[in-house]
C-alpha positions, 0 to 999 in steps of 0.5 A: 880727165877720164877714170874707170871704176874697174880696169879695162881688159883691153884697149884697141884701135879699130878703124881709127876709133878706140875700143875699150873692152871691160870685164863683165859686171857693173862699172862706171866711167868718169869723164871731166869736160875741160872748161874754156876760159874767158877774158876781161880787158880794161884800163885804169888811171892811175897805175893800180893793183888788180885784184880778183876775189881779193887776190892780186893778179896784176898791176899797171894802167892796163890789164888782160885777165884770163879767167874760168867761167864764173862770177868774180869780184874785181877790185882796182886799188892804188895808194891815195885813191878809193878802190873801184869794185866791180862784179864780173860774170865770165862766160866760156870764150867770152871777151869782156871789155870794161870801160876805162876807170879813173879812180877817185882821189882820197885827198880832201884838202891841201893846206898851204903856208909860207915861212914868211908872207914877204921876202927879198929878191934872192931870199929863200922862202919855204913853201909848206903844204899839208895833205888831208884825206876825206876823214881829215887824216894826214896822207903820205906819199902824195905828190904836190905841185907848186905854182907861182902866178900859174908857172910851175916851180916844182913838186915834192911828195908828202912825208908820213905826217902828210907834210911836203915842203919846197924851198923857193928863191924869188928872182924879181920884186912884186906880189905873187900868188903861190899855189899848191895843187894835189897831183891826184886831183888838180881841183884840190888846191890852196893858195897864198900871197907872197910879197917880194921886195927889192931888199937883197937884190944887190946881193942876189945880182952879185951871186947871180953874176958869179953863177953866170960866170961859173956857168959860162966857164963850165959851158966853155969847158964842156964845148971843148970836150963835146963836139956832138950837136946839142938837142933841139930847143924845147918849148916851156910846155914841152919841158913841163910835159917831159918833167911830169912824165919822168916823175910819174913812171915815164908814162901818162894818159893825155887826159891825166896830163890835161888835168895835172898841167896848166896847159890848154887842151889844144896846146897840150896836144900840139906839144905832145905831137911835137915831142913825138916828132922830135923823138922824145915820146911815143903816143899809143892808143890804149882802150880808146885813150892816148897813152904818152910814154917817154922814149929812150931819147928822153 
């Protein structure tokens, strides 16, 4: 940007150069040199809001900021997690690549209780969990996953009072361990013992038989109307991965899947590769991490 204190008398082009003729007397010329921006690139788990000096710039699991030279306060924030603060100095044309950031969960405790410590086969048991923060206040909007003897049986999100429930009907007698696990921090969990007796088994078997007949009839009807081939069979671990992705925005880093799901590291990677070969997911590199994303097929 250029400005003069007095107007020039003439502006001419001489041999490819600009000649400015000014009137006699004192004057001044102001010229502003344009600033060259710099760049700040990073990734964060989970998906977060990216704030620069308190102003939201973007959101997601990755960000690429274009900033003028200077010092800035970068804040990464997500509900239920402690914010991550970082001071960044940006130079002209400088590219600053940040290390991947994993936000720390605010969840302090998960309390689990059952509507009854015992039940008959086929009888409904209400599994109740309460999620508390580090200052022991209820936390809303927190996903809790439920397991029975290590097998995942469902998940739900806490209410405004920090409470989440799941209805479960046992299918066989025995003694089982029910676990409630925080999806944001799998190390925070609680468990309870459930004793299932054969009481109500006859009623359950009868209901199951009716359900099986209804399912068979629906299948026979569906086969008449659908002649295209069924999708290939998926392993239980593959189904678990797809269900987790579908309930968490359609994508997650491999490290997140490893933390959230009861699948060994080697087995998890083998299942992810299998899902990619079958066309259910796509695996891309983001900041050196494997990002698993649901495909249109899934």
